[in-house]
Each structure stands twice: as C-alpha cells, then as structure tokens.
C-alpha positions in Angstrom: 77.7 54.6 -197.2 77.4 51.9 -194.1 76.0 53.0 -191.1 78.6 52.0 -188.8 81.2 54.0 -191.2 79.3 57.0 -190.8 78.9 56.2 -187.0 82.4 56.0 -186.9 83.0 59.3 -188.7 80.8 61.3 -186.8 82.3 60.2 -183.1 86.2 60.8 -185.1 85.1 64.2 -186.0 83.6 64.8 -182.7 86.9 63.6 -180.8 88.7 66.0 -183.1 86.3 69.1 -182.1 86.9 68.3 -178.7 91.0 68.4 -179.2 90.8 71.4 -181.2 89.0 73.2 -178.6 90.7 72.4 -175.8 93.7 74.0 -176.9 93.2 77.6 -176.1 91.5 76.7 -172.9 95.2 75.3 -171.7 97.1 78.4 -173.0 94.0 80.7 -171.2 95.1 79.1 -168.2 98.7 78.1 -166.6 99.3 75.8 -163.9 99.8 77.4 -160.3 103.7 77.7 -159.9 104.5 77.8 -163.5 106.7 80.5 -165.0 103.7 83.2 -165.6 101.5 81.4 -163.6 99.8 82.9 -160.9 101.0 82.3 -157.4 99.8 81.2 -154.5 99.9 84.2 -152.7 97.7 85.6 -155.9 95.4 83.0 -155.5 95.0 83.8 -151.8 94.2 87.5 -152.0 91.7 86.6 -155.2 89.5 84.0 -153.2 89.3 86.3 -150.2 88.0 89.2 -152.6 86.0 86.6 -154.1 84.7 85.9 -150.1 84.4 89.7 -149.2 82.3 90.4 -152.7 79.8 87.8 -151.7 79.9 89.1 -147.8 79.1 92.6 -149.3 76.4 91.1 -151.6 74.4 88.4 -150.0 72.0 88.2 -152.5 74.1 87.2 -155.6 75.0 84.4 -153.3 77.1 81.3 -154.7 75.7 81.5 -158.6 73.7 78.9 -157.8 70.7 80.0 -155.2 68.1 77.6 -157.2 69.4 74.5 -155.8 69.0 75.6 -152.2 65.2 76.2 -152.5 65.3 77.6 -149.1 66.9 74.4 -147.6 66.9 70.7 -147.5 63.2 69.8 -148.2 62.8 72.5 -150.9 65.6 71.3 -152.6 64.3 67.6 -152.3 60.9 68.4 -153.5 62.3 70.2 -156.8 64.9 67.1 -157.0 61.8 64.5 -156.9 60.0 66.4 -159.2 62.3 66.6 -162.1 63.7 62.9 -162.2 59.7 61.9 -160.8 58.9 63.4 -164.1 61.5 61.9 -166.0 60.5 58.4 -164.7 56.7 59.0 -165.0 57.6 59.5 -168.7 59.8 57.0 -169.3 57.1 54.4 -167.6 54.2 56.1 -170.0 56.3 55.5 -172.8 57.0 52.1 -172.0 54.1 50.9 -171.5 52.5 52.3 -174.6 55.5 51.8 -176.8 55.3 49.6 -180.2 57.1 47.1 -178.9 54.8 46.3 -175.4 53.4 42.9 -175.4 49.8 43.1 -176.0 47.5 41.5 -173.7 49.4 40.8 -171.0 48.5 44.5 -168.5 
C-alpha cells in the first residue's frame, strides 16, 4: 500500500477511537441543571466539602505540589531545567545530525 493510504487509515482509526471513548464520558457526566443531573446547591455542597477536606489535610494540597516547589523561584528552576534540557538535546542533535553542513562550524 502507499504510505499516504496507511497514514490516512491510521488517522481515521485515531478519530474513531476518540469518538468511541467519548460516548461513555458524555453519559457519565450530565450537565448542571439537566433532568437527573446535579443541582447548583449540590455542586456548592460538594465544593464546600472539598475545601474543608483540603483545610483538614494540608499535606494533600491541590494534588499538584510538585508545581509549587516552594515558590516562584523553585518553579522557575524546574521549568528552566526541563525546557533547557530539551533545548540542549535539540541543539546537540541538530549540530551532529546527518544533514548538518560539513565544514561550516
């Protein structure tokens, strides 16, 4: 088969799988105010319980404590290390690549 047909079939399969997996998600969560769905008061009670649980257990936090890293400085260092590492890998791969111009740098 031609490469374009294989790529097209793969792309279509990905879309079909995505559509099939979205159906149970749509059925599981009904919208606010729908018949049989949660009311605004129920959502408010759940939000208050969530805030109360977070206040009772400060170690749990928001569920993403690694993004805090003790403030703005820690988060900046982590982000710089991650994105700087990725940029370094791309730079090194680009300089030593197969299509690098020989004799120019």
